[in-house]
N, C-alpha and C positions, 0 to 999 in steps of 0.2 A: 442599196443606196437610195436615199430619198430623192424623188424626182423634183424637177423645178416647180411644177404645178403644186405639189404637196408643200414644198418649202414656202412658196408664195402664200398659199392658203393659211399656213401656220403663222406666218408673219402678220398677215392681215388680222387674224384672230387675236394675236397678242396686242396689236395696236388697238383693236376694239375693246379688249379687256382693260387696257390702260385708260381708254376714254370713259368706260363705264365706272371704273374706280374713281376717276376724277369727278365724274358727274355726281356720284353718291356723296363724295366729300364736299363738293360745292353745295349741294342741296342741304346737307346736314349743317353746314356753316350758316347758310341763309336762314334756316329754320331757327337756329339758336340766336342769331343776331337780331332778326326782325320779329319781335315779340308783340304782345298785346297792344302796346301803345302805338306801334307802327308796324303792323304785320305784313308779311309777304303773301302775294296772291299770284296764282298761275292763270293766265288768260288762255283758254284752250278753244281752238276752232275744231278740234277733233280730227285733224289731218294726221298723216302717218307720224310725223315728227312729234306732234303734240301727244299722240298715244304713247310714244316712248317715254316722254317726260312725265305723263300722267302715271304710267306704270311705276316709274322710279320714285315719284313722290308718294304714291299710295303705299309702296313697300318700305320706303326708307325715310320719308320726311312728311308724314301725314299731318303735321302741324301747319303746312302750307295749304291755304284754301284754294279752291278751284272755282272759276267762274267761266261763263261763256256768253257771247253776245247772240241773243236770239233775234235776228234781223227781221223775222217774219217772212222771209223768202228763202229759207233753207230747203235743200232737197230732202225728201223724206228719209233718205238713208242716214242723214246726220243725226236727227233726234233718235232714230232707231239705235245708232251706235251709242249715243249718250246714255240711253236707258240700259243697254248691255254693260257699259262701263260701270255705271252706278251699281248694278247688280253684282258684277264680278269683284269690284274693289271695296264695296260697302261704303261708298262716299256719297256726298250730296254735292251736286253741281248747281251753283247759283246762276240763274239766268237774268241778264239785264236786257230789257226790251226797249225799242225806240218810243219816244213820246208820241202817243197816238194822234194828238192834234197836229204835230209837225208832219207826220206821215200823211194825214188827210189833206193838209194844206199843199203838200208836194204833189199828191195825186190830182188835186183840183187844178193846180197850175200846169202840170206837165203830162198828166195821164199816168196810168198805173205802170207803164213801161217807158216812161219818158227819158230814162237814162240812156236809151239807144240813140237819142237825137243829138247829143253833144257830150263832150268830155265834161263840160261845166255841169250839165244836168246829172251825169253819172256821179261826179264827185259830190254834188249836193245830196244825192240819195245816200251815198256812202257816209256822209257826215251825219245825216239824220239817223240812219240805221246802225252805224258802227261807232263813229267818233264820239258823238255826244253820250251814248250809253257807256262807252269805255271810261269817260271822265267820271261818271257816277260810280262805276265799278271800282275805280282806283281811289275814290275818296277815302282819306284816312289811312291809306296804305303807305308803307315805307319802301316796298320793293315790288316790282312787277316782273314776272317770269314769262318768257315767250319761247316758242319752238323755232325761232328763226335760225337759218343756217346760211353761211356764205354762199354755198353752192346753188341756192334757190334762184337767185336773180342777180344780174349785174349791179343793181342798186344796193345789193347786200354784200358785195365782194369784200368790203373793208370792215365787216361786222366784227366786233370783239366780244369777249365774255361778258362785259358789262359796260354800261355807259350811264351818264346822268341824263335823265329825261327832263328837260327844262319846262316842257308843257305841263307835265303833271307833278313836277318837283319831287321826284323820287329816283331811286336807282333801278335801272332796267337791266335784267339779267337775260342772257341768251346762252343757256348752258350747253346747247348743241351746236354752237356757232361753227365748230370745225368738223362736225360729223358729215360724212358723205351719205348719199342716198343708199349706197350699199350697206353702210353701217346701220342706218335706220332699219332697213328691212331684215338685216341679219339679227338685230336685237328683237324685232317683232316675232320672227320665226322661232328664235331660241327660247323666248319667254312666253310664247302663246298669247301675245297681246292682241286683243280685238282691234279691228280696223274697219274703216269705211268701205262698204261694198263697191263704191264707185271706183276705188283704186284698181279693182280687177277689170274695170270696163274702160280703161284708158284715161282716167282722171288723176294725174299725179298731184294736182293742186285743186282744192275744192273750196268754193265760196258760196255765194247765193246761187240758187238754181238758174235764174234767167241770165246770170252773168258768167256762167261756167259751162264749157263744153269739153268733150274729150279731145286730146291732142292727137295729131297725125304723126305717123312715123317720121322721125328726124326733127320734129319740132321741139322747141324749148319747153321745159316742164311747166312754165307758166303761160304758155301760148294760148291756153284755153280760157284764161281769165280776161274778161273784157276784150274778147277777140276781135270785135268790130272796130276797135281803136287802132290808130296807126302805131307802128313800132317806135316812132319818135316820142310818143307820149309816155310819160312815166306811169307804168301800170301798178300803182299802189292805191290803196283805198283811203289813205290818210292816217292809218293807225301807226305806221312804222316809218314815216318820213323823217329823215335825220334833221335835227334842229340846230345842232352845233357841230362845228368842224373839229378835227383832232384825231390823233392816232388811236387805234384800238387799244384797250387796256384791260387788265384784270381787275377784279373787284377789290375795293378798299373797304374793309369792314371796321375801320377805326372809329367811324361815327355813323349814326343813322341820320339821314338828312331830314330836314323839316319838310312838311308837305302841306299842300293846300287843302281846303275843305270844300266839298261839293255836296249838294243835297243828293241823297242816295235812296233809291227805291227798288231794291232787288227783289226778285221772286225766286222761289226754289224750283229747280228744273225737275218737275215730276211728270207733267204732260206737256209736250211741245206741240203746238198746233200751228200749221202754216197760216200766215196772215197775209192780206193783200195790202 
C-alpha cells in the first residue's frame, strides 16, 4: 500500500505538472498574440523564479525577447549566471543601463552609498538605476513578462496572471503568480536549470549587492532586501508597485493594447562590468 508521504509527493508532482502545462500554454499564446508591431518581452533579474521562466521561454516560446536591468551595482554572481544562461540556451540577453549623468548627479549629491541614509534616497537610487531603464526597455512593447509570485511578499498577495500596467500602457503577465517556492526549486532540479550561486548562501531574493544580504533562519524571504529600512516601509524598488485597484484576472487576448513610445538605447549583454 502506498504510504501517506508517497501519496502526498505524487499529488504535489501532479499539481506542478499541471502548472507547467499551463505555463507553456500561456507562453505560447503570448508569443503568438504579441508579434512584431507590439512584441512581448521578459524582464529577468535572474533570480530563481526568473530562471524557471527563462528556461520555459527558451524551450517553448523563444520568440519572446529577454532583457535585464544592469544597475551597475549587481553582485558578480549575477552576470556570471547571465553568461552561463546565454551559453546554455543560445539566447541574447539585452541589458539596459542607467543614464550615466543621472548616476553621477546622484553620487555627487548623496555619495556613492547615499541610499543608506533615507528611504527617499534609496528610492531615488532605484528610480535612476531601475525604473527609468525599465521604461526604455519596455518602449514599443505590447506585453511585459515577470517572475513575480504571490508568495514572495505581502504586497504581492493579490497578484494575478495578468494586469494592465497603466504606467507603461501594456499588459503585464505574471506566469508564475501561483507557484510556490517548492514548485520553483522542483522545476530547477528536474530540468537542470542554472541558478545564482548566492541562493546556496542564504540569499532567497537577490538585488543590487549593497542592498541585499543573506537572511537569517526564520526571516521572511525578502528580509535581506533593504534590510536597514523599517518593516513599515514598503520594500519595493518601484518596478512593481500596483497602480490600479481591482481583482486579479486572467489574460485577455482579444486585443493588443496601444503603448507609449520612449527613446530606447539597449546594449547587448556580452560583458557585464560592475559600475559605481
